[in-house]
C-alpha positions as CSV (number, residue, x, y, z in Angstrom):
1,M,-9.1,-9.2,40.4
2,I,-7.9,-5.8,39.3
3,E,-4.7,-6.6,36.7
4,T,-4.0,-2.9,35.3
5,L,-4.3,0.0,37.4
6,V,-3.6,3.5,35.2
7,K,-3.2,6.7,37.7
8,G,-3.3,10.2,36.3
9,T,-6.1,13.1,35.7
10,I,-9.0,11.2,34.5
11,V,-11.2,12.7,31.9
12,A,-14.2,10.2,32.6
13,H,-17.3,10.5,30.6
14,D,-19.1,12.2,33.0
15,Q,-16.4,14.2,35.1
16,T,-12.9,14.9,35.1
17,I,-11.1,13.5,38.2
18,P,-7.7,14.6,39.3
19,D,-5.7,12.3,40.9
20,G,-7.7,9.6,39.6
21,W,-7.4,6.1,38.6
22,V,-8.6,3.3,36.1
23,A,-8.8,-0.2,37.1
24,I,-8.5,-2.5,34.5
25,A,-9.5,-6.5,34.0
26,G,-10.3,-8.7,31.1
27,G,-9.6,-5.9,28.7
28,R,-12.7,-4.0,30.1
29,I,-12.8,-0.6,32.5
30,V,-14.2,-2.1,35.8
31,A,-14.0,0.6,38.3
32,I,-13.1,4.6,37.8
33,G,-12.1,6.5,41.7
34,A,-9.9,9.0,43.2
35,G,-7.4,9.1,45.8
36,E,-6.4,5.8,47.0
37,A,-6.5,3.0,44.6
38,P,-7.0,-0.5,44.9
39,A,-3.8,-3.0,44.3
40,A,-3.1,-4.4,41.0
41,A,-0.4,-6.5,39.2
42,T,0.3,-3.7,37.0
43,V,0.3,0.1,37.6
44,H,1.0,2.8,35.2
45,D,1.0,5.9,37.0
46,F,1.0,9.0,34.6
47,G,1.1,12.1,37.7
48,A,-1.0,15.0,36.6
49,D,-1.0,13.9,32.8
50,H,-4.5,13.5,31.5
51,V,-5.9,9.9,30.2
52,L,-8.5,10.2,27.8
53,P,-10.9,7.4,26.2
54,G,-8.6,6.2,23.0
55,A,-9.2,8.4,19.7
56,V,-11.6,7.0,17.3
57,D,-10.8,8.3,14.0
58,G,-13.9,8.0,12.0
59,Q,-12.3,8.7,8.3
60,V,-8.9,6.9,7.3
61,H,-7.7,5.4,4.0
62,A,-5.6,2.8,5.0
63,G,-5.7,0.8,1.7
64,S,-5.4,3.7,-0.9
65,V,-2.0,3.2,-1.8
66,R,-0.8,0.1,-0.2
67,G,-3.8,-1.9,-0.7
68,L,-4.8,-4.4,2.5
69,P,-1.8,-4.8,4.1
70,G,-1.9,-0.6,4.3
71,L,-4.0,-1.6,7.5
72,E,-0.1,-2.3,9.3
73,S,1.7,0.7,9.0
74,T,-1.9,2.9,8.9
75,T,-2.8,1.0,12.7
76,R,0.9,1.9,13.8
77,S,0.6,5.1,13.5
78,A,-2.7,5.2,14.7
79,L,-1.7,3.8,18.0
80,A,1.3,6.4,18.5
81,G,-1.0,9.2,17.9
82,G,-3.6,8.2,20.5
83,V,-5.9,6.4,18.3
84,T,-6.9,2.6,19.5
85,T,-10.1,2.6,16.8
86,V,-9.8,3.9,13.0
87,V,-13.0,3.3,11.0
88,D,-11.9,2.8,7.4
89,M,-12.8,3.6,4.1
90,P,-13.7,1.5,1.4
91,Y,-11.6,2.7,-1.5
92,D,-8.7,0.4,-1.1
93,S,-6.8,-0.3,-4.0
94,P,-7.3,-2.0,-6.7
95,D,-10.5,-2.4,-5.3
96,P,-13.4,-0.9,-3.3
97,V,-14.9,-2.8,-0.9
98,N,-18.6,-3.3,-2.4
99,T,-19.1,-7.1,-2.3
100,A,-19.7,-9.2,0.4
101,E,-16.7,-11.3,-0.7
102,R,-14.5,-8.4,-0.5
103,F,-15.5,-7.4,3.0
104,A,-14.7,-10.7,4.1
105,A,-11.2,-10.3,2.5
106,K,-10.9,-6.8,4.9
107,V,-12.3,-8.4,8.0
108,A,-9.7,-11.0,7.2
109,A,-7.0,-8.8,6.4
110,V,-7.7,-6.9,10.0
111,G,-7.4,-9.5,11.8
112,R,-3.8,-10.0,9.8
113,Y,-2.6,-6.8,9.9
114,A,-4.1,-4.6,12.1
115,L,-2.2,-3.2,15.3
116,C,-5.6,-1.4,16.6
117,D,-9.1,-1.9,16.3
118,V,-10.8,-1.2,13.0
119,A,-14.4,-1.1,12.1
120,L,-15.1,-0.6,8.6
121,Y,-17.1,1.4,5.6
122,A,-18.5,-0.4,2.5
123,T,-19.6,0.8,-0.3
124,I,-21.7,0.3,-3.8
125,V,-20.4,0.6,-7.6
126,P,-22.5,1.5,-10.7
127,G,-24.4,-1.5,-12.3
128,Q,-25.0,-3.2,-8.7
129,R,-28.7,-3.4,-7.0
130,P,-28.9,-1.7,-3.6
131,A,-30.1,-5.1,-2.4
132,E,-26.5,-6.6,-2.5
133,I,-25.3,-4.4,0.7
134,V,-27.4,-6.8,2.7
135,P,-24.9,-8.9,3.1
136,M,-22.3,-6.4,4.2
137,I,-24.5,-5.0,6.5
138,E,-25.3,-8.8,8.0
139,A,-21.5,-8.9,8.0
140,G,-21.0,-5.6,10.5
141,A,-20.5,-2.9,8.1
142,A,-20.6,0.5,10.1
143,A,-21.8,2.7,7.6
144,F,-21.6,3.2,3.6
145,K,-19.8,5.9,1.4
146,I,-20.2,6.9,-1.8
147,S,-19.3,9.7,-4.1
148,A,-20.4,12.3,-6.3
149,F,-17.2,13.0,-8.0
150,E,-15.4,10.2,-9.9
151,S,-11.6,10.0,-8.7
152,S,-11.6,6.6,-10.3
153,P,-13.9,4.9,-12.6
154,T,-13.4,1.4,-10.7
155,R,-12.2,1.9,-7.2
156,F,-13.7,5.5,-6.3
157,P,-16.3,6.1,-9.1
158,R,-19.3,8.6,-9.2
159,I,-22.9,7.2,-7.9
160,P,-26.1,8.7,-9.9
161,A,-28.4,10.5,-8.2
162,D,-30.8,7.5,-9.5
163,L,-28.6,4.9,-7.4
164,M,-28.1,7.1,-4.8
165,L,-32.2,7.5,-3.9
166,D,-32.2,3.7,-4.2
167,L,-29.5,3.1,-1.7
168,M,-30.4,5.4,0.5
169,E,-34.3,3.5,0.1
170,Q,-32.7,0.1,0.9
171,L,-31.0,1.9,3.9
172,A,-33.5,3.9,5.5
173,P,-34.9,0.9,7.9
174,T,-31.5,0.8,9.6
175,D,-29.2,2.8,12.0
176,L,-26.2,2.9,9.0
177,P,-25.0,6.3,7.8
178,L,-24.5,6.9,4.1
179,G,-21.7,8.7,3.8
180,L,-20.9,11.4,0.8
181,H,-18.0,13.1,-1.0
182,N,-19.8,16.0,-1.9
183,E,-18.6,17.6,-4.6
184,D,-20.3,18.2,-8.1
185,Q,-18.5,16.4,-11.1
186,E,-19.6,18.8,-13.7
187,I,-18.7,22.3,-11.6
188,V,-15.4,20.9,-11.0
189,K,-14.2,19.4,-13.9
190,A,-15.4,22.9,-16.1
191,R,-13.9,25.1,-13.7
192,T,-10.5,22.5,-13.3
193,A,-10.1,22.8,-17.2
194,R,-10.9,26.6,-17.1
195,C,-7.9,27.0,-14.3
196,V,-5.3,24.5,-16.8
197,A,-6.2,26.2,-19.6
198,A,-5.4,30.0,-18.5
199,G,-2.3,28.3,-16.7
200,D,-3.6,29.2,-13.2
201,E,-2.4,26.2,-11.3
202,N,-2.0,26.8,-7.5
203,I,-3.3,25.9,-4.4
204,H,-5.2,29.0,-4.3
205,A,-6.4,27.5,-8.0
206,H,-7.5,24.5,-6.1
207,S,-10.2,26.2,-4.4
208,R,-11.5,28.5,-7.7
209,A,-11.7,25.0,-9.2
210,R,-13.5,23.3,-6.7
211,P,-15.6,26.5,-5.4
212,E,-17.8,26.1,-2.3
213,A,-21.1,25.7,-5.0
214,A,-19.8,23.0,-6.4
215,E,-19.7,21.4,-2.6
216,L,-22.9,22.7,-1.3
217,S,-24.8,21.9,-4.3
218,S,-24.2,18.2,-4.2
219,T,-24.7,18.6,-0.6
220,V,-28.1,20.1,-0.8
221,Q,-28.9,17.3,-3.2
222,F,-27.5,14.5,-1.2
223,L,-29.7,15.9,1.8
224,E,-33.1,16.3,-0.2
225,L,-32.5,12.8,-1.4
226,G,-32.3,11.4,1.9
227,A,-35.1,13.3,3.3
228,D,-37.5,12.1,0.6
229,A,-36.0,8.4,1.3
230,G,-35.7,8.9,5.0
231,A,-32.3,7.4,5.5
232,H,-29.5,8.8,7.9
233,V,-27.1,11.0,5.2
234,H,-24.3,12.3,6.5
235,P,-21.5,14.8,4.1
236,V,-17.8,13.6,5.4
237,H,-16.1,16.5,5.1
238,L,-17.7,19.7,4.7
239,S,-15.1,22.2,4.2
240,S,-17.4,25.5,5.4
241,R,-19.6,26.9,7.8
242,R,-22.7,26.8,5.3
243,G,-22.6,23.3,4.5
244,F,-23.2,22.8,8.6
245,D,-26.2,25.5,8.7
246,L,-27.5,23.5,5.5
247,V,-27.3,19.9,7.4
248,E,-28.8,21.9,10.5
249,R,-32.0,22.8,8.8
250,Y,-32.5,19.5,7.7
251,R,-31.9,17.9,11.1
252,A,-34.1,20.7,12.7
253,E,-37.0,19.5,10.1
254,G,-36.5,16.0,11.8
255,R,-34.6,14.7,9.1
256,R,-31.9,12.2,9.6
257,A,-28.8,14.3,8.3
258,T,-25.3,14.9,10.2
259,G,-22.1,16.3,8.8
260,E,-18.5,16.1,9.9
261,T,-15.3,18.0,8.8
262,C,-12.0,17.0,9.3
263,V,-8.8,18.9,11.4
264,H,-7.0,19.9,8.4
265,Y,-10.4,22.5,7.9
266,L,-9.5,23.6,11.6
267,W,-5.9,23.9,11.1
268,F,-5.0,25.3,7.8
269,D,-5.8,28.2,5.6
270,P,-4.5,28.7,2.2
271,D,-4.1,32.8,2.5
272,R,-1.6,31.8,5.7
273,D,-0.3,28.5,4.6
274,G,-0.7,27.9,0.8
275,D,2.4,29.5,-0.6
276,R,4.9,27.2,1.7
277,L,2.7,24.0,1.6
278,G,1.5,24.2,-1.9
279,A,0.3,20.7,-2.7
280,L,1.4,19.5,0.6
281,M,-2.2,20.8,1.8
282,K,-4.1,19.6,-1.2
283,V,-7.0,17.7,-0.3
284,N,-10.7,17.5,-1.9
285,P,-13.0,19.3,-1.1
286,P,-10.5,22.3,-0.6
287,I,-9.0,24.0,2.5
288,R,-10.8,27.1,2.0
289,P,-9.4,30.5,3.4
290,G,-11.3,32.3,5.9
291,Q,-12.9,29.3,7.2
292,I,-11.6,28.4,10.1
293,A,-13.3,30.7,12.7
294,P,-16.7,29.8,11.2
295,L,-16.1,26.3,11.4
296,W,-15.2,26.4,15.2
297,Q,-18.0,28.5,15.7
298,A,-20.5,25.3,14.2
299,L,-18.7,23.0,16.0
300,T,-19.2,25.2,19.5
301,E,-22.8,25.3,19.0
302,G,-22.9,21.7,18.3
303,H,-23.6,21.2,14.1
304,I,-20.5,19.4,13.8
305,A,-21.0,15.1,14.5
306,F,-17.4,14.7,15.3
307,V,-14.1,15.3,13.3
308,S,-11.9,13.0,11.8
309,S,-8.2,13.3,9.6
310,D,-8.9,11.8,6.2
311,H,-5.5,10.2,6.2
312,A,-4.3,9.3,3.2
313,G,-0.8,8.0,3.1
314,W,0.4,8.8,-0.5
315,G,3.9,9.3,-1.0
316,L,5.8,12.3,-1.9
317,D,6.2,11.5,-5.2
318,A,2.5,11.9,-5.6
319,K,2.7,15.5,-4.3
320,H,5.7,16.9,-6.0
321,G,7.1,17.4,-9.6
322,K,3.7,17.8,-11.5
323,P,1.4,20.7,-12.0
324,L,-0.9,21.1,-8.7
325,F,-4.0,19.4,-10.5
326,S,-2.0,16.5,-11.4
327,A,-0.7,16.0,-7.5
328,G,-2.5,13.5,-5.2
329,A,-5.3,15.1,-3.2
330,G,-5.0,14.1,0.3
331,V,-2.6,14.2,3.6
332,P,-1.5,11.8,6.6
333,G,-3.2,12.8,9.7
334,L,-3.6,10.0,12.2
335,E,-0.8,10.5,14.2
336,T,-1.3,14.4,14.2
337,L,-5.1,14.0,14.7
338,V,-5.5,14.4,18.6
339,P,-2.2,17.0,18.9
340,A,-3.6,19.5,16.4
341,F,-7.1,19.4,17.5
342,F,-6.5,19.6,21.1
343,T,-3.7,22.3,20.4
344,V,-6.6,24.7,18.4
345,A,-9.1,23.7,20.8
346,E,-6.8,24.9,23.3
347,A,-6.8,28.1,21.6
348,R,-10.9,28.6,21.4
349,A,-12.2,26.9,24.3
350,A,-12.7,26.8,28.0
351,D,-11.8,23.0,28.3
352,P,-10.4,21.4,25.6
353,W,-9.7,18.3,27.3
354,R,-13.5,17.4,27.4
355,L,-14.4,18.8,23.9
356,L,-11.6,16.4,22.5
357,A,-12.8,13.7,24.3
358,D,-16.2,14.1,23.0
359,Y,-15.7,15.2,19.3
360,V,-12.4,12.5,18.6
361,C,-13.5,10.2,21.1
362,A,-17.3,9.7,22.0
363,R,-19.3,10.9,19.1
364,P,-17.6,9.3,16.5
365,A,-18.1,5.9,18.5
366,R,-21.6,6.8,19.0
367,F,-22.0,7.5,15.2
368,F,-20.6,4.1,14.3
369,G,-22.3,1.8,16.9
370,L,-19.3,1.0,18.7
371,E,-21.0,0.5,22.1
372,R,-17.7,-0.1,24.2
373,K,-15.5,2.8,22.4
374,G,-15.1,6.3,23.0
375,A,-15.6,6.3,26.7
376,I,-13.9,5.8,30.2
377,A,-16.8,4.2,32.0
378,V,-17.3,1.0,33.5
379,G,-17.7,-1.6,31.5
380,A,-16.2,-0.3,28.3
381,D,-12.7,-1.3,26.4
382,A,-10.1,-0.5,28.4
383,D,-8.8,2.0,25.6
384,L,-6.8,4.9,26.9
385,M,-4.4,7.5,25.7
386,V,-2.6,9.7,27.7
387,L,-1.6,13.1,26.5
388,R,1.3,15.4,28.2
389,R,1.3,19.4,28.4
390,A,4.4,19.8,26.7
391,P,5.3,21.1,23.3
392,Q,6.3,19.2,20.4
393,V,7.5,20.4,16.8
394,W,6.2,17.7,14.9
395,N,8.7,16.3,12.4
396,S,7.0,13.6,10.0
397,A,10.6,11.9,10.3
398,D,9.7,10.3,13.6
399,A,5.8,9.5,12.4
400,H,5.1,5.7,12.5
401,D,3.1,5.9,8.9
402,E,5.8,4.6,6.3
403,V,4.6,8.0,4.6
404,G,7.9,10.6,4.9
405,W,5.9,13.9,4.8
406,S,3.5,15.9,6.3
407,P,1.9,19.2,6.3
408,Y,2.3,19.7,9.9
409,D,6.0,19.1,9.8
410,G,7.3,21.8,12.2
411,A,4.0,22.7,13.2
412,T,4.1,23.2,17.5
413,F,1.4,21.1,19.4
414,S,1.1,22.2,22.9
415,V,0.9,18.4,24.1
416,R,2.0,15.1,23.0
417,V,0.8,11.3,23.4
418,A,2.7,9.9,26.2
419,A,1.0,6.5,25.9
420,T,-1.8,4.5,24.4
421,L,-3.3,1.4,25.7
422,L,-5.3,-0.8,23.8
423,R,-8.1,-2.9,26.1
424,G,-5.8,-2.3,28.9
425,T,-2.4,-3.1,27.5
426,L,0.2,-0.6,26.6
427,A,0.6,-0.3,23.1
428,W,2.5,2.7,22.7
429,D,4.8,4.5,25.7
430,G,5.7,8.1,23.8
431,A,8.5,6.3,22.3
432,K,7.7,2.7,21.0
433,V,5.0,1.0,19.5
434,Y,4.6,-2.4,21.3
435,A,1.3,-4.2,19.9
436,R,2.2,-6.1,16.9
437,P,-0.3,-7.4,13.7
438,G,-2.8,-9.2,14.7
439,D,-3.4,-7.6,18.2
440,G,-6.3,-5.1,16.2
441,R,-9.8,-6.6,16.2
442,F,-12.7,-6.0,13.4
443,L,-15.8,-4.0,15.1
444,P,-18.8,-4.9,13.9
445,R,-21.4,-2.2,14.3
446,G,-23.8,-2.5,17.4
447,S,-26.9,-1.5,18.7
448,V,-26.1,2.2,19.5
449,R,-27.8,4.9,17.6
450,W,-27.2,8.2,16.7
451,F,-30.6,9.0,16.1
452,P,-33.6,8.2,18.1
């Protein structure tokens, strides 16, 4: 029996269907068609609005500020933004997810707090043995992440090259990617000290203090270690085209190498936005001048694995009232990921709907081994987002993330999220979130592979 029918312009995995419909039973898609639709107990008719797979945000920091309870507001914000699955980073407050016990505690927290589905990164810290990751792999970790730069000696430490290589050798027989925060610590610390000593503290100095050379030298070392170990290595936020050129060279040699960028690198430019936003656009690695068009070219050429938000829920107190180099790095972005990506895609691509469905839905689902996510296809989970072609001036006062600000405030998006369905149940109707804590599920990594 068909329980729910969703009607609209369906962006299915293999075609776009005007006047189409999706039939749902048991939380999964059971049929897709056009024209006359079958009967169903519940019908959601969205007219000409586009119905896409629920977005999969592959880089989220739900616990960095509020700890594990931060999953609640973060996943509420996700649903309001059309995101039905988040892949959460392991750098929670106060402790990173680096042991089987902490991983289990986070899985339990997903069941308690999450409104949408959640897959999990895990990590390792200096002094651990690489074999300690095995129980986390067995418990369903979707990927691992480490950093070449120390943001915190306990929560977000620097992993030295010898441990990095050991970890890669441990992961090499598996399909799990190893992500990297890719900045060279010595270069960044020296250049930052130089800027501070000169009184050069503004958003433009931020790029000089963390130059492209720091990002690329860290990236190259990581890629070369990965090539030696045979592991799948993945810089998680490449800010320039050259980073993707480097990744592509290794991939062309048959190495398991991928790279990711974040939507803010495709939207902001410090030469245009820096004086207005200042620390509100501070992220690491920095948003660099003149990179929007080159990054977009890398995306359309297929060199970017997927696009994420790198959502971080720092309050305004972490950004304002302090020197630039003391301000928190990171921006909220879950509710703006989909409309921001679509808006820039619409200006640069013939079919922005398909591009969105690919880079923000299908690709991250495949990357993290989430077999029933990221596509409108028979057998997939009935996770759907509905986009309405209507201008939207973003106002963070209306957001659901408890953050209270956004670098996108005042920006005009060309679409708005009119509805979100999680496993066939209406979770957001464009005005109200209906999902409740505990509706979300932990998603262990499945068997789908990025590399054959």
